[in-house]
N, C-alpha and C positions, 0 to 999 in steps of 0.2 A: 719778727721778720722771717724767721725760719718757717713759722706756720703759714705766712703769706706765700712764701715760695712753694711750700708743699701744696697749698690750695691751688695755686696757679698750675703747678705740675699735674695735679689730678684732673683739672679741667681740660688742659691741653691733651692729656692722655685719653680722656673720655671722648673728646672731639675727634681725635685721631682714630680711635676705635670705631666710632660711628661712621666716619668717612670710609674706613676700610670695609666695614660691613656693607655700606651702600654700594661700594664698587663691586663687592662680591655678589650682591643681589642683581646688579646690572650685567654681570658676566653671563656669557653664553656657554660656559663650561659646566654642563650639568653634573659631570662626575666630581668636579671640585665642590660644587654646591652640595652634592650628596654626602661627600666625606665631611664637609664642614658642618652640615646639619647635624650629623651624629656627634661631632665634637662638641658643638654647643649643647646638644641634648645631654650628653654624658657629663658635661660641666654644670648642668643644672640651669642653663640659660634657655628656658623653654620658649620664651618670646621669640628670640632670634631663630631657634631651631624650628619653631612652628612656621615662621615666615619663609624660611628656606624650603621646608617640606611643602608648603602651599605653592611655592614657585615651581617646584619640579614634579609634583605629583602627576600632572597630566602628561609630562614628557616620559614618564616611566610606565605608562599604562600597558604597553606591549612588552615590557621588560620582565624578566623572571623575578626581579626585585619589586614588582609593582605592589604586592600586598605588604611588603616590608615598609615601603615608603608610606603607604596609606595608613598602616597601623601606627607608625611613629608620628605621622601628621596628627592623627586622632589623639595619641598620647600626649603630644606637645600641648594641645588645647586642653586636654583633661588636666594636665599638671598645672595649667594656668587657671583652673576652675571655670573654664568656659564650657560648662557641662552641656548646654543646649547644642552648641556647635560640635562638641566632641561626640555626642550621641548620634548626630547625623553622620559623621565620618565612620564611627564604629558600625553603624547599620549598613553602610555601603560595603564594608569589608565582608561581613558574613552573608550579605545578600548576593554580592557579585563574585565572591571567592570562597565558595562552600568548602573547598578542599584545602584551603590555606591553613597552615599551622596556627595562624592568629585568629581564625574564625570563631572558635569556641570562646576564647577569652573576650573577643570583641562583642559577642552576643551577651555575655555576662555583664560587661562594662556598659553596654547600652542600658540595661536595667538599672545599673548602679548610678548612671548619670541622672536618670529620672528620679531615683531615690534621693540623690543629693539636691535635686531641684524641688522636691516635695516640701511645701511650706508648713507652717504650724496649722493645727486643726481648724482654726477659725476662718482660714482663707480657702480660696477655691482649690480643689483637690485633683485637678486634671492630671498633674504630674504624678500624683500618688496612684491614680488608676493606671496610668501608663507604666509605672514601675511594676505594679502587680502583674499586669498583662505580660510585660517583657520577661519577668522572672518565671511566670507560669509556663510560657512557651519554652524558655531556656531549659527548665527542669524536665519538660516533656521530651525534648530533643537530647538532653545530656544528663540523664538521671544519675550516672556514675561519675560525673565531672568532679574535679577537685574543687570547683567553685559551688557545687550543689548545696553543701551545708550552709555556706554563707548566704546563698540566694534564698534559702528557706528562712533564715533569720531576718533578712531584710524584708522579705515578703510579709512575714508575721508582723513586723513593725509597721508596715504600711497599712495592713488590715486593722491593726489597733488604732491607727490614726483615723481611719474612716469611722470606726466605732465612736471615737471621741468626737469627731465632727458631727455625727448623727445625734449624739447625746447633747452636745452644746447647742445645736440648732433647735432641738425640741425644748430644751430648758429655756432658751431665749424667748420663744413664743410664750411660755408659761410666765416668765418674769415680766414680760410686757403686758400681761393680762389678756392676751389673745387666746382665749381658752378653746375655742373651736379649732383654731389652727394648731394649738398645742396638742389637742387630742389626736388629730391626724398625724402630726409629726411624731408623737410618742408611740402611737400604734405602729407607724412605719419603722421606727427605730427598733422596736421590740421584734417586729416580724423579720426585718433584715438581719438583725444580730441577736438572735435568741439567747446566746451564751454571753452576752455583754457583761462586763464587770459592773456596769451601772444598772443592772436589771432591777434590783430592789428599789432604787430611787426612781427609776423611770416608771415602774408600776405604781408607786405611791403618787407621783406627779400626775399620772393618768387618772387615778382615783380623785385626786384633789381638783384636777381640771374639770372633770364631770360634775363634781360637787359645786364648785364655784360658778360654773356655767349655769347649773340649775338654780342656784341662789339668785343669780342676776337675770333670770329669764322672765319673760312675760308669763302671766298665769297659765295661758293655754299650753305652754311648753314645759312647765315645771314638772308635771307628773312623769312624763317619759324620761326626763333628764335626771330626776331623782331615782327613778328605777335603774337607769344606767349607772348611777353612783353606787347603788346597792350591789349591782352585778359586779362592778369593778372591785368593790370592797371584798366580796367573797373570793374573787380571783387573787387579790393581793394577800389577804390573810391566810388563804389556803396554802400559798406558796411560801409566805414569810410569817409564820405564826408568832414568832418572837422578835419581830422587826423593831428597830429603834423608832419607827413611825407608828407603832401599834396604837398608842394612846390617841394620837391625832386622827388616825384612820377610824378608830371606834367612835370618836366624837362626830365625824362626818356621817358615819353609818347611822348612828342614833337619830341625828337630825333628819336624814333622808327617810329612814324607816318610819319615824313618827308622822312625817308628812304623808307618806303613802298610806298608812293605816287610817288616817282621817281624810284621805283623798284631797288634801289641800285645804281643809276647812279649819285646821288648828291655827292657833296664834303663831305668827311667823317670827316672834321674838327669838333672838339668839339664846342658846343655852350656854 
């Protein structure tokens, strides 16, 4: 019975609170709304704080507190993890209020919002590119900022994600047996990210893609494709002479070299 009474009390209290908040939102007293928005924000009720800041932001556009309202409007949505909307509001602050004390932090948080929106490497990386661009611009404008070190760290993470995206895309073509596409993707990945941590594997997959493409080619194309296999072997083994893939690379080289020496007239049985 006591639990039931407590449950009813909580419901009634909640309804009363909602009713009071709705009356507050309908109020024309913008100074009351301003004060209550900060009370809700400081209490950690970012939903109600955000609603009140949304209500009053345009009313304070010519007020000396305009940038304060805009910043905490953005922060309210940021605290709710509404990063797309928050990034829009943060951008408005440093774009329209260059001299605001909130401008520098807002510019950093714009990049951080894109950072938080960045998905896993297998998915589209539009937000990742936006994060990198935002942090680069931020560091150009504020190289001595207290946020500079963190911006560098986040930007490096985003670049690593693009490296992984490139690697996974190239590997996918290889795994699907689309060797002409994998050769293009692997070359692009190595050209775009020459210092990638996947370099050894990518170069081996490039060698293997050329070899498998040659093996499955019509007779008229096998000569040039086995020659490409030999060229890729020398590039690979020259850079990674003690690679874990050395034995398999040697096997592909021997097959291609024997074909080239007999100009395709040898028995095509596998060794």
